[in-house]
N, C-alpha and C positions, 0 to 999 in steps of 0.2 A: 160328257160333252166333248165334241171333237176339237182338236187343236188346229187353228188356222193361222200359222205363224207368218205367212208372207202376203196376206191380203187384208191387212188390218183396216184399210180405208174402205174396202168394198165388201167386206164380209158381214153377214147378218148374224152377229153373235149376241144373242139377247141374254146378257148376264144379269138377271134380276134376283139371283140368290147366290150365296157363296157355295157353289157346287164345284166338285173337283173337275179339272180338265185333264184328260189323259189321251194320248194318241191311240189310234184304233188297234195297234198291234201290242199294246201294253198288257201286262198281266193284271188280273183283277186286284184292286186294292184290298188290303186286309181289314181296314177299319171303317171305310166309308159305306154308309147305307145307300147313298145315291151316286151313281156314276154312269152316265150315258155317253156313248160314243157314236158318231156318224161318219161313215166313210163311203165315198170320198168327201173331203171337206168342201169341194165345189166341183162343178161340171162345166166343161167347155164343149159345146156341141157344134162341130163344123157343119156347113151346109149339106155336105154329102151324107151325113149321118143323122139327119133330122128324123127320119122315119124309124130308126132303130130304137128298141126298148132299152131304157137305161134303168139302173137300179142303185139305190143306196143300201148300205149294210148298217143296220142299227143294232147296237149291242148293249146289253145291261151288264156292266161290270161291277155293280154294287151288290149289297147283301139283301136288298129289299126288292120286291116286285115293283114294276113301274107301268103305269097306264100312259101310253103315248098317243098323242093326236098329231095329225099332219095337216098342214095348210100351205097355201102360197101367198106371197105378198109382193107388192111393188116397192121398190126402194130407190133412193137417190143418195148421193154423197156430196156434201158441200166442199168449199175450197179448203177448209181446215181438216177434212177427212171425217167429219161428223156424219154418221149415217142416220137417215130418217126414213120412216115408212110413209108412203104417200100414194094415194089411189091414182093421182094424176102424174106420177113420175114419168119422165120422158123415156121413150124406147122400152116400155114394159112389155114383157111376154106373158103376162099373167093369164090372158084369155086363151093362150095356146097350150097351156101345160095342165095336165091332170096327174094327181098323185094318189096312190092307193097301196094298201088300205088306209082309210082315213083315221081309224082307231085300232089299237091292238094292245095287248098286255104282254109284258116281257118279264118272265121269271128271272131270278138271279142267274147270271151266266148265259142267258138265252140270246139268240141272234134272230133278227127278222130282216127279210129283204123287202124294201119298199120300191114299187115300180114308178117310173117316171115316163110319161108318154107326151110327145110333142106333136101338135098338128098346126102347121103354119098356113094361114089363109093365102090364097093366090094373090091377094092385093097387098100383102105385107111389104113394107118398105125394105129394100135391100140393106144389108149391114147387120150389125149385132144388136140384139135385144136381151134384156136381163130380167130375171125374176128370182125370188128367194123361196126356198122350200124350208119351212120352219117345223121343227119337231119339238113338241111341248109336253111337259109332264106336270100334272097338278100337284100342289103341295100335299103332303100327308095329312090325312084327316085329323090326326092327333097332334099336329105340329103346334107348339106353343107360340104365343105372340102373333105377329103379323104373318099371314100365310101368303107366299108369293109363288106364282107359277114360274117354273124353270124351263127355259127354252134355248135351243141352239138352231142357228140357221145356216144353210149352205146356199151360196149363189149359183145360179145356172145361167150361162151365157149361150144364147142361141144365135147362130149366124144365118141370116136369110140369104138365099142365093141372089147374086147380082154383083155389082161393083163394090167390093170390100176394100176400104182404104185404111192402111195402117200408117198414120202420120202424127207425130208429136213434135211440139215446139217448146223451147224454153223462152218464155216471154220476158223474164226479168231475173236478175240476181241482185239481192240486197245484202250489202256488207257495210260495216262501219267505215266512214270515210277516213277516220283517224283513230288510232288506238295506241295506248302505252305499251301493250303487250297482250299475250294470250291468256286464256282461250278466247276465241272469237266466234260469234254466231254467224252462220251463213244461211240465207234463205233463198230458195229458188221458186219461181212461179212457173209451173209446167201446164201446158194446154194440149188437150187431145183434139186435133182438127180432123181426125179420120172417122171411120165408122166401126172401129174395133177397139176393144179395151187393150191396155198395155200394162204388163206386169214389170215393175222395176224391183227385181228380186235377184238374189244370188249373184251370178256373173253379170246380170243385166242391171244391177243396182245403179241408181243415179249417182254420179260422182262430180265433185268440184275439182278441177285441175288448178293447182296453185303451188308456187314455189318449188316446182319440179316434182311434186307428189300429188296423190289423190286423197281427197276427203270424201268418205262415203256418206250418203244420206240413208235414212231408215227405209226399209222395204215398204212399198205401197203399190196399189193398183189404181190406174187412172181409167175411169169409165169413158165410154164414147161421149163426145162433146163436153167432157169434164175438164175442170181446171182445179189444180191443187197447189197449195203453198206448203212446201216441205222444208224443214229446218234441220241443220246439223251443227256440230261444234268442231271447230278447228283447234285442237288441243295444243299443238306445238309449233306455232309460227316462229319465224326467225326473230332474233332480237331486234334487228333493224331491217326494214324492208319497205320498198314500194312495190307491192305485190298485186298482180293482176289475177283475179279469180274468174275462171271460165267454166261454165256448166254447159255441156253439149249432149245431145242425144242423136243417135243414128236411126235412120228409117230404112225400110226395105228397098225403097226406090233409089238409095244411094245418097239422098239428100240428108243434111244434118241441120238441126235447129239448135242455136246456141245463143247465149247472152254472157256479157262480161261486166265486171265492176272492178274498181281499184281501191285498195286500202293501204294507207301509209302507217307503218308501225315505227314509232320512235319512243324509246323509253326515257322520257324526260325526267321521270322521278328517279332514275338511276344516274343519268349523265348530268343532271342539273348541278349537284354539288361539285362535281369535278370541273365543270365549265366555270362555275363561280370561283373556285380556287385558282384556276389558270388566269382568269381576268384579274383577280386581286394581286397575283404575283406580277403580272405585266404592269399594273397600275403603280405598284410600289417601285418597280424598276424605273419607270418613266419619271416618277417624282425624284428619285435619287439622281438620275442623270441630269435633270433640270437644275437641281441644287448645285451640282458640280459646275455646270456651265455658268450659272449666275456668280458663283464664288470666283471663278477664273476671270470673269469680266471686270472685277473691281480693281481700279488703279488709284495712286495717290493724287491728292488734289493739287499738289505743286511739286515740281522736281527739286532735288537737293543738289547743291554745289559744294564740293569739298575744297577748302582752301586752308593751308597752313595747319592741317590737322584738325580744323574745326569745321563744324557744319554751318553753312550759311544758306539762307534762303535766297534764291535768285530773285532779283528784283523783277517786278512785274513790268512788262513792256508798257512804254508810254505811247499813247496814241496821240497823234497831232495831225495838223494839216498845214499845208503851205498857203501862205498868203499870196494873193495875186499881185 
């Protein structure tokens, strides 16, 4: 089966059995009875090349012969990246594509070229349309237990001549409003408002700009008119931070689509005991100062007069009034 590392959301990879996945240029495995590779793992057909013959290279790298059948299927991808086969999928090119041969047998180590021809009707809507070419192998007749058909699919993107628009927007960034520390989950909602798919892979990976660095999102492909929620993890945020998270994409027309969110990082579980200790010290100091002030303010109830070496109490003043 072919390896499709960078189009996980839009790849038709039908893994219905535990079969080995090896790249097309790998050496035949020593132990596996079944190993089927398909190259290329997908096709992008520009408008100027629609009439040209395209071919897939199918290779049996296992130790047993394989009976392979080919077919086409319409597909769609939901906002979580889940792939579904649907006869009414939007922008399907299933009626325009033929694949042959439909069936063939591959001996161990054998290679077969499978032709792909595209005929686009004159009334086709401009922009990109997609279809999957699926290569299936039946389970061995003597397989024990449940017998499962093993399949691998490769998407084909066909661009119909006309106004092709490559435009993507970041609709939303979702981050925790407050956190004690990392790691933190970052989620971006990305929408394709153009008529071409967009690959966010390798140097074009979607990134979140935060705290002076970049946090990369996993590779994915966004179909025409598609919307995806992609998540990543920020492993090493600052200890204390009011951080603005920005996710932006650039478009060929020079415009960029971006969205922002803010997260406050404050490690209360770490600074709480220290703050409590400082407050306790300040409270004790205040109490001690108050006691000193109260002690200094205490005076005798009556003044003492010394006469002839003896202590005598000064007589209290006599209050009177004058008569008229």
